[in-house]
N, C-alpha and C positions, 0 to 999 in steps of 0.2 A: 740402428743395428737390428738385423733380423734375428729373432729369438729361435733357439733350436726347438725342434718338435719333440725330441726325446733326449733325456739325460741318462747316462749310464753311470751307476755308482759301483766303484771297485773298492771294497774295504781292504786296504793294503796291510801287510804284516811285516814290512821292512825287508822282505826277500826280493832283492833286485832282479834275480834271474827269473823268478816266477812272474813278477810284475811286468818285466820287459816282454815276455812271451805273451802274456794276457793283453797288454796294450797294443802290441804289434798286430795281433789278430783283430782287435777292435778298430784299428785304423785302416784295415783292409776290407771293410764292409762294403756291400753293394749299395747300401743306402748312401745318398749323396752326403758328402762330408759336412756341408753347411747345415744339415738338418739335425745334427746331434752334437752333444758335448760329452766329455768324459770327465768324471769327478773321481779323483783318487783320495781316499780318506785314510789317514794314519793317526795313531795315538800320539805320535810326535813327528815333527817335520824332519825327515831324514835327508841329509845333503845328497846322498846317492839317488834318491827319488827325484829331487829337484833337478839334478844333472840329467837324469833319464828323460824327464818331461821337457827340458830345454832341448835335448837332442831330437826328440820326436817333433817338437814344434818347428825346429829348423828343417827337418827332413820333410815334413808334411805341409808346411806353410801355416796359414792362419786357421785352416779347417782340417779336422774338427778341433774345437777349442778344448783345452785342458784346464781343469780347475783342481787345485791342491787344497784339501781341507784337513784341519786338525780336530780330532774328537777328544773327549775326556780320556785321560790315561787310565788304562786297565778297566775300562768300562764295558768292554766286550764288543762282539761283532754287531749286535743289535743296535748299540749306541752309535757305532760307526755308520751303519746303514741310515739311521735317523739323521745323523749329521750330514750325510750325503744328500738325501732327498730334500732336506730343508734348505740346502744351498742350490737346488736344481732349478733351472729356468724352463725346462721342457714340460709340456702338458702330460707326458708319459715318462715314467721312470723305470729303467731296467736295472736289475741287480745281478752281478756275476761275481763269483769268488776269484781271489787273486790267482789261484792255481787252475783256473778254467781257461780254455782256448775256444773262443766262439767261432762257429762256422761263418763263412763270409756272408751268408744270408740271414744270420741270426737277428739282427736289428730289424730288417725289413719284415721278416715273418712275425716278430713280436709286435711291432707297431701296427701291422695290418689287422691282427686279431683284436687289438684294443680299439682300433678305429671302427671295427665291425660291431662294437657294442659291449665287449667284455670289460668288466671293472678291473680284472686282474687275469693274468695268464701264466701258467707254468710251462716252461719249455722242456725239451728232451735232453737229459744229461746222461753221460756215462756215469753209472752209479758207483758210490764208494762201498756198497754192500751187495752181496748176492740177493737179487730180488726176484723171487718166483712170480710168474703170472703178472709181471709189471704192466704189460700192454693192456690189461683189463682194468687197471686202476683208474679211479677218478683223480682229478687234479690235486685235491687236498691230500689224499693218501700219497700220491706221488711226491708231493713236496716234502712230506715227512721223511721219506726214505731215500731221497735223492739229494745231490749237491745243488747249491744255489743257482737257479736259472729262472728268473722271475721278471714279469712286467706288471706294473700297476699304474693306473691312471692317478695323477697327482690329487685329483679331487677326493678319491677314496683314501689316499694316504692321510690327507688332512682330516677327513671325516672320522677315521678310525684312530687317529693319533699316531699312526705308524707302528713300529715294532715295540713289543714289550721287552724292556731291557733286562728283565729278570731271566730271560732265556739266554744262557751262555753260548749255546751252539746255534748255528744258523738254521738248521732244519726245524728246530722247535719254534724259533722266532718267526720263520716264514709261514709255517703251518698255522700258528696262532693268528697271524695277520690275515691269512686267507679265511680262517674261520670267522674272524671279526667282519670281514667284507661280506661274507655269505649271510651272516646274521643281520647285517644292515641292509640286505636286499640286493647286493651286487652279484653279478654273474662272474663266476670263476671258470675259466676255460683251460683246455690243454692245447698247446701249439706244437705239433709234431715236427714242424720244419724249423723251429727255433732250437738249433742244436749247439750244445757245448760239450767239449771233451775235457774231462778232468783227469789230472795225474793221480796216480795211486791205483785206482780202479779195483777190480774184483780180486786181484791176486794179493793185495796188500793186507795180509791177515792181521798184522799187528795194529794197523789202523782200524780195522774192524773191531778188534778187541777194545781199543781206546774209545771207540764210539759208543760202547755200551753205556757210557756216562749219560748219554742223552735220554736214556730211559728214566732217569731220575726226574725228568721234566714231564713225564706222562701225567703225573699227579696234578701238575699245574695246568696242563692242557685240559685235563678232565674237569678240573675245578672251574675253569673259565668257560669252557664250551662242552658241557656234558653230553648233549644230544649229538653234536657233530663228532665228538670224540668216539662215541659208541658206534656211530655210523661209518666213519672213515678211517679211524686209527685202531682203536680197541685191540691192541696187541697183548693178549694174555701171554705171559711168559710160558714157554714150552713146559708142559707138565713134568717133563723129565728134569728140567732145571731144578724145580722145587724138590723132586724126589731125590736127586743127586745130593743136594744140600742136606736134606733130611738124613740120607745115608751117611754122609760125612759126620754130621752131628751125632748120629747114633754110634758110629765107630769111636768117636772121641769120648762120648759118655761111657761106653763100654770099657775104654782104657782107664778112665778115672775110677770107675766102680768095679773093675776087675770082672766084667761079665764077658767071658770068652764067646758064648753063643751069640749074644747081641753084636759083639764086635765082628765076628765072622759073617753074620748076616748083612751088616752094614757095608763091609768091604766088598762082599760078593755083589750086592745090589749096585754099589758105586761102579765096580768094574764092568758089570753087564751094561748099564746104561751109558757109561762113558764110551765103551767100545761101540755101542749102537750109534751114538752121536758122532763119533769119529768116522765111522763108515759113511754116514749121511754126508758129512762135510767133505770127505775125500771124494765121494762120487760127484759132488757139485764142482769140484776143482778140476784143473787141467791134468791131474794125475802125474805131475812131475814129482821127482824125488824131494825137492825142497818144499814143495807144496804139501807133501805128506807130513813133514815135520810141523808145518803151520797148522794143518788140520788136527793133528794130535794135540798141539798146544791149545788150540781153540776148544777142543772137546774137554780138556782138563780144566781150563781156566774160565771159560765163558759162563757156565752155570753159576758158580759162586759170585762172580763179578756182576752178572746181570741181576741176580736176586738182591745182591747188596745195594746196587744203585736204585732198584725199585723201592726197597725199604727206606733208603735215605730220602727219596722223593716223597714218599708217603708221610714221613715224619716232618720233613721241612715244610711241605705245603698243606699238610693236614687233610689229605684226600686219599681215597683208596679207589683207583680206577680199575682194579682187577676184577 
């Protein structure tokens, strides 16, 4: 039996509709079907997934091959990715999120850049967050702020040990792996033609809010890779975030100690900076009426949420990356 050249790992989440869309795009690649395999990883074997894979096997024939792998329950996406690549037979391993839809040339483009000598490569994803100046970013920086779209030579996965399973979110785990590859002497490249479209996109404000949780892992990234973190990531929280939180705490203290002047100053400062943040986010949006509500919600909630997660990360991992 001829072994596949590249293995694609899809960490599934039990969502049949998303998984179907992702897998159908992967079976429509320009790369010859006998050159790759698709590995679906779930924390539990779902009958719906087994039925879907059987349907795709019947429709597409023996190629590409589908592999169904079970990872440890509630271990996280990094553990799912590790379970996937450890069952891979290809010399190159690609990673894509279950909610991603790969362009038909995704595999060919990713494989080509690895064969040119890169140890790992980050593809072009539609981002889950507003990303200014993204075209100027280096691959490690891009991996931190973008959805999963990654190719790694299996030799480097084995050499680095794969993904650190302490990272709950994919962006932190991928960025950490790329930092490990770089520190080990591997070349990390960016592949513009390896395109993946992700659902949610820039307009999903609530998802952006939920993703603030990833900042709690900045401390772990800094602790493991201080030099590369300073060079590629180093996201200090917007100074307004800390000032807004300080203003809120001042107003709360004034209420407790009956200091009207301090309370008025705190509320005025909070209103001014929150309005400035709202204007900025509103200008970055499509200016639709529903988006205005999201921008206002972000301006009010993001500063305390972002600062909270940074403090949680600093305490948990005992590191201060700011």
